[in-house]
N, C-alpha and C positions, 0 to 999 in steps of 0.2 A: 511385541507385547500383545498378549491375548486377553480377552475379556475375563474378568473374575469378579467376585462379589464386591471387592473394594474399588475396582476401576473398570467400568464397563467399556472404556475405549478399546477398540480393536481395529486391526488393520488386515485387510485382505489384499495381498499384493496386486495392485492395479485392478482390483475389483473382479478378478477372475475367480470362477468357481468350477466345480465339477472334477472329473477324473484327471484333468491336466493342470489343476491349480498348484501353484507353488505352495509348499507348506514350510512351517518353521517360523519361529519368532523373528529371525533375522533374514528371511527370504527376500525382503524388499530392499536390502542393502548389499546383496551379493549377486554375482553373475547368475542369471537364470539357468536352471537345469532343464526346463521343459519348454523353452522358447516362448514363454508368454510373460517375460519380465518387462524391463523398462523400455525396450525398443520394439518398434513396429506394432505389436499387438497391445493396444492401450486399454482394451476392455471398456468399461464405463469410464468416460473421461471426467476426471476430477483433478484438481490442482495437486501435484506431487503424488497422485495416486491415493490421496487420503480418503477415508470413509466419508460418504455423504451423511450430513446431519441436517435435519430440518432447522430452519432459522428460528428456533424457539428456545427461550432461556432455560426451560426445564430440561429439554433434550441436550443442550450444550453442557449444562451443569452435570447431568447424569453421566455424560461421557468424560467428565473431568477434563474437557479440552481447554487448552490455554491459548489456542490460536484458531480463529475462524477465517477462512478465505471466502470472500463474498464478491460476486460480480455485480457491476452496475452498468449494463449495456445501454447507456443512454447518450445520445449525441445531438439532442435537439436544443441544447443550451449553447451551442456553438455560434460564434460570430464569424468564424472562418469555415473552412471545408469540413465536412462531416466524414464519417466512416469509423469513428472510434467505438461504435457499438459492438464491433467484433473483437475488441480488446480482451475481455475475459476469456473468450474461447481461445484466442491466440496464445495467451499465457498458459492455459491448461494444456494445450497441445505441445507447447514448448517444454513444459515440465515433464511430459511423458518421455522426453529424450534424456532425462537425467535420473540418477538414483538420488534418494533423499539423504544419502550419506555424504558429508563434506569432509574430505581428508585433511584440509587445512586446519580444521577445528576438531577433528576426530569426534564427530557427533552425528548421530542419526536424527535429523531434524524432525522427522515424523513422530518418532517415539518420544523425543525429548519434550516437544511442545504439544504432543497428542493432537496434531492438526486435524481439523475437519473441514470439509468443503460444504458450505451452506447454499450452494447454487447461486442463481442470479435473482436479483430483485426484479419483480414484475414491473414493466414500464407501461405507461399510458401514452400512446402516440399523440403528440400535439399538446400535451398537458404537463408543462414543467412543474407546476405547483404540486399536483397530485403525485407525480413520479418522485419528486424530491421528498415528499412526505413518506412515501413507501421506503425510500432509501434510508431516511432517518429512522423509521420504525425497525427496519431489519438490522441496522447497525446497533441500535439500542438493545434489541433482543440478544445479540451476541455478547454485548458488554454485560448485560444483566446476568448472563449465564456464566460470568467469571472469566471470559476470554478476551484477549486483545484481537484486533481485527486488521487484516490486510484487505483493503477495499480496492478493487480493480475496475477502473472505468474503461469506457465511457469518457465523456468530455469533462472539461475542468470546472464544470458547475457542481460536480459531485462533492467537493469539500464543503459546500454550503449546507447540505443536509447531514453530511458526515460529522462536521464540527458541531452542528446543532445537537446531534445525537449524543456526542461525548459531553457536551455542556449540560444537557438534560440529565444524563446519567450521573454526572458528578454532582449536580445540584441536589438530586434526590439522595445520593449516598452521603455526601458531606457538604451541607449548606455552608456557604461562605468560602469554600475552597476555590482556587482559581486554576485555570488551564492555560497552556501555551498553544500558539498557532505558528507553525514554521512552514515557510513557503519556498520551494525549490522550483525555479521556472526560468525560462528564457524571457518571460513577460511579467510585468509587475502586477497585472490582474487587479487593478484597484479602481475599476469603474463602479461608482456608486450606482449607476444604471447605464445601460446602453440603449439609447433611443427609448427610454422609459421602462425597459425591462431590467429588473433587479436580480434576476435568477440566471445570469449568463456565465459562460466559462471565463469571463473577465471580471467577475464580481466577488471572488472568494474572500479576499482580505477585508474589504469593508463590511461584508456580512459577518465575518468572524469577530471583528471589533465590536459589532453591535450586540454580541452575546454578553449576558450579564456577568459572567465569570471569566471572560477573556479580555485581557487588558494589553494596551500597547507596549508596556514594559516587558511583556513576555512574547512579543511577536518579532519576527525577523524575516528577511527575504534574502535569497541566495541565487545567483546565476543569471541575472538579467543582462541583456545586451541588445544591440541593434535598434532598428527604427520603428518597431511596433510597440512603442511605450509612450503614449501621449503625455503631455506635460501635466495634465490633471491627475494622472495615475501617480507620477512621481511626487506631485504636491501632496497627495494623500499620506505618503510615508514621511515627508518632511514635516508636514503640519502636525503629525501625531508622534513625531520623534521615534519612528520605527526604522532601524538600520537597514540599508540596502547594500548588500555586498554583491557587486557586479562581477561579471566574468573577468573584467580588468583587475579587480581586486584578487580574484582567484589566481590569475596569472602572476600577479606581483607578489602575493603573500603565501600562496600555496593552498591547496584544497583542504588539507587537514586543519590548518590554522583557521581558515574561514568557517569550516564545518563546526569546529569546537566553539567558535564565537557564537554561532546561532543556537547551538544546543545548550551551551552554558546559559544563555539568556533565557531559553525556554524552560530550563530546569530551575531557575532562580525563584524559589518560593511557591512553586506550583505543585499540584497533586496529579496532573494528567497532561499528556502531550498529544496534540494532533499535528501530524506532518503530512503535507501534500507535495508530491513530487511529479511535476509535469514532464512527460517524456521528451518534450522539445527542449528541455534544458540540456540534453545530450547533443553533441555535435551531429550535424546532418550526415556526416561521413559514416557514422556508426549507428544512426537512428533515422533512417529514411522513412520508416513506417510510423509517422506521427502526424497529428493534425496540421501542425505548422512547422515543418522542418526548417531549422536555421543553422547557419555556420557559426563558428567561434564559440562552441559550447564545450561541455565536459567531454573528454574522451573516455573510453571504456575503463582504463585504469583509474582515472580520477573518480569516475562514478562508483566503482567498487570500493575505492578508498573512502568515499563519502558514506557509502552504505555500511562499511565497517565501523566508522565513527558513530553513526546512528545506532548501531547495535550496542555500543558501550553504554549509551544513555537509556535506550528503550523508548518505545512509542506505543501509546494505547490504541490509536487508530492511525494507520499508515496507508495513505491512498496513492495509487499510481494512475495518472490520467492521460488521456489522449493518445494512447497506443492505437494505431490504425494499421493492422497487418496487411490490409489489401494494397497499401502503397509500397510494400516491400516484398518482392517476389522471392528474395533469398530467405526470408524468415528470421534473419538475424536480429531484427528489432525486438520481436517477442522473446527470443532467447536472451537478449540482453536484459530485459526487464525481469525475466525469470531469474537470471543470474544475480541481479542486484538484490532481489528478495532473498535468495538463498544466502548470499553473503551477509545481509543484514541479520538473518536468523542465526547463521553460524556464529557471527560475532556476539550476538545477544546470548546465545547458549554458552559460549566461552566465558562471557562476563558473569553470568549467573552461576556457572559451575565453579568459577574462582571464588565466588561468595559462599560456596558450600551447598548449592542446590543440585541434587541428583537429577531432578526433573524441574521443569519450569514451575515456579511457585504460583 
């Protein structure tokens, strides 16, 4: 898809230019002819090779983009080991190993969603509050531009500003409307505070419930297991009547059944959905590159199945947190997160096309 007066979105395959640039509207989904395609020579590194777009609502709207990729390289909200600040770069590098065409869905993801990469949110070392304000502002700009957001962390404090951005956007657009908050994680992350700090990677769910248009009836948790889930975290869900579907439930009832339970709950009477997916929800055998690797988690097939279900419902802001590529010398952890995003988008595109949308509405 090239730029024209009606749609200024344009794609330069992997941001290469000059005499050896690939040309043609479909050059980015076919085998390269000049050896500067998806493999090895990445050019300017962006997610999926998408055009860079400033995180400005007018610029996003001008490009008619329906999906913004946004990095949040912040890991000072962690209560465990750090290193997730390299997550956005890791996923961008992983995406350079793939074409944006997904044959399972017969869709060119880049062109269908007119994806843009809005770069990384600037972080302020040592200042959780200000950095989270910046994350909120950047996500809000993308939403105001008419796009949905893939927010890539960073530690699991990023849903605090991410959900706040969606809440503020929804309140301004449709006062009185409500949003859902869905949480996929090995850990319940329900600490009202951790030693007095309310802005940690373990505080996302209580902070979401404090939003004026996010209610317990549209919240759910999926994937918890093992011993880093204190009683007060579990009590938060019990006291607020928020369902917790543990990995034992997933094993007993199946991932698709459990996934539809949480997404149906999130879609019930709401206008927008925030979903946060912690990488440590995946089993440590296939996700060593995460902040707090744990056994007895989702395997890759289950993760892809979950991503496909999510695509049927659609998510306004979808974050992936705590990817830590430095703990995984194989690079498979970053590739797995990239693959989950691709399958979510492929499933979303298939769902929208079945509804008659040539491009994402």
